[in-house]
Kinemage of the C-alpha trace (Angstrom):
@kinemage 1
@onewidth
@group {chain A} dominant
@subgroup {mainchain}
@vectorlist {calphas} color= white
{ca met a 1} P -8.655 49.326 -2.738
{ca his a 2} L -6.839 47.106 -5.245
{ca gln a 3} L -3.154 47.687 -5.896
{ca ile a 4} L -0.779 46.178 -8.453
{ca lys a 5} L 2.835 45.044 -8.080
{ca leu a 6} L 4.938 44.145 -11.125
{ca phe a 7} L 7.900 41.773 -11.176
{ca lys a 8} L 10.282 40.987 -14.009
{ca gly a 9} L 13.185 38.625 -14.355
{ca leu a 10} L 14.959 36.118 -16.565
{ca glu a 11} L 14.268 32.404 -16.884
{ca thr a 12} L 17.894 31.729 -15.931
{ca asp a 13} L 17.246 33.258 -12.482
{ca leu a 14} L 13.919 31.752 -11.425
{ca pro a 15} L 15.078 31.164 -7.829
{ca gly a 16} L 16.032 34.853 -7.551
{ca leu a 17} L 12.645 35.983 -8.851
{ca glu a 18} L 10.830 33.588 -6.509
{ca lys a 19} L 12.881 34.881 -3.569
{ca glu a 20} L 12.139 38.521 -4.466
{ca met a 21} L 8.409 37.812 -4.748
{ca asn a 22} L 8.206 35.735 -1.568
{ca glu a 23} L 10.097 38.356 0.429
{ca trp a 24} L 7.778 41.094 -0.840
{ca leu a 25} L 4.678 39.008 -0.063
{ca ala a 26} L 5.887 38.284 3.483
{ca lys a 27} L 6.989 41.860 4.172
{ca ser a 28} L 3.954 43.585 2.675
{ca gly a 29} L 1.324 41.293 4.183
{ca ala a 30} L -0.602 41.748 0.942
{ca arg a 31} L -3.804 39.799 0.352
{ca val a 32} L -3.378 38.477 -3.195
{ca ile a 33} L -6.461 38.769 -5.401
{ca asn a 34} L -4.929 37.475 -8.625
{ca met a 35} L -1.494 36.689 -10.038
{ca phe a 36} L -0.664 36.255 -13.704
{ca gly a 37} L 2.361 36.360 -15.924
{ca asn a 38} L 4.022 35.844 -19.244
{ca leu a 39} L 7.165 34.181 -20.565
{ca ala a 40} L 8.576 36.074 -23.571
{ca pro a 41} L 11.263 34.356 -25.646
{ca gln a 42} L 14.014 36.620 -26.899
{ca lys a 43} L 15.099 37.083 -30.476
{ca asp a 44} L 17.041 34.123 -31.841
{ca glu a 45} L 20.252 35.662 -33.110
{ca thr a 46} L 21.873 33.248 -35.549
{ca gln a 47} L 25.476 33.962 -36.401
{ca pro a 48} L 27.663 32.094 -38.910
{ca asp a 49} L 31.102 30.932 -37.798
{ca asp a 50} L 34.276 30.876 -39.962
{ca thr a 51} L 33.049 27.770 -41.803
{ca gly a 52} L 29.803 29.445 -42.814
{ca val a 53} L 27.747 27.185 -40.535
{ca ala a 54} L 25.135 29.115 -38.579
{ca his a 55} L 24.978 28.658 -34.816
{ca ser a 56} L 21.949 29.776 -32.862
{ca leu a 57} L 22.432 31.787 -29.693
{ca tyr a 58} L 19.567 31.091 -27.296
{ca leu a 59} L 19.002 34.050 -25.036
{ca pro a 60} L 17.093 33.604 -21.761
{ca ser a 61} L 13.407 34.446 -21.902
{ca asn a 62} L 11.979 37.403 -20.012
{ca ile a 63} L 9.484 36.634 -17.271
{ca phe a 64} L 6.808 39.136 -16.277
{ca ile a 65} L 4.492 38.616 -13.301
{ca ala a 66} L 1.735 40.947 -12.151
{ca val a 67} L 0.177 40.656 -8.703
{ca leu a 68} L -3.206 42.217 -8.002
{ca tyr a 69} L -3.575 42.642 -4.247
{ca glu a 70} L -5.150 44.549 -1.406
{ca lys a 71} L -3.022 46.200 1.248
{ca ser a 72} L -3.182 44.542 4.624
{ca glu a 73} L -5.354 46.291 7.163
{ca lys a 74} L -3.175 47.465 10.020
{ca pro a 75} L -4.960 47.804 13.319
{ca ser a 76} L -5.304 51.398 14.527
{ca lys a 77} L -3.625 52.273 17.830
């Protein structure tokens, strides 16, 4: 039976997201059917400084990854 696992993170912490996913994959023994994701930029909040010049604040994008998998078959004892 297919299962789904969802991961989310920020583009500024890609190594952390990769580590979380790799640890889950190793621990679960899941057989991955499909993996897909999305990178969603955040709102650009422009704020003027004391001189009236606007400065853009770039916020890190959200990352969403979905993993479609089957649970590993554990041998019966």
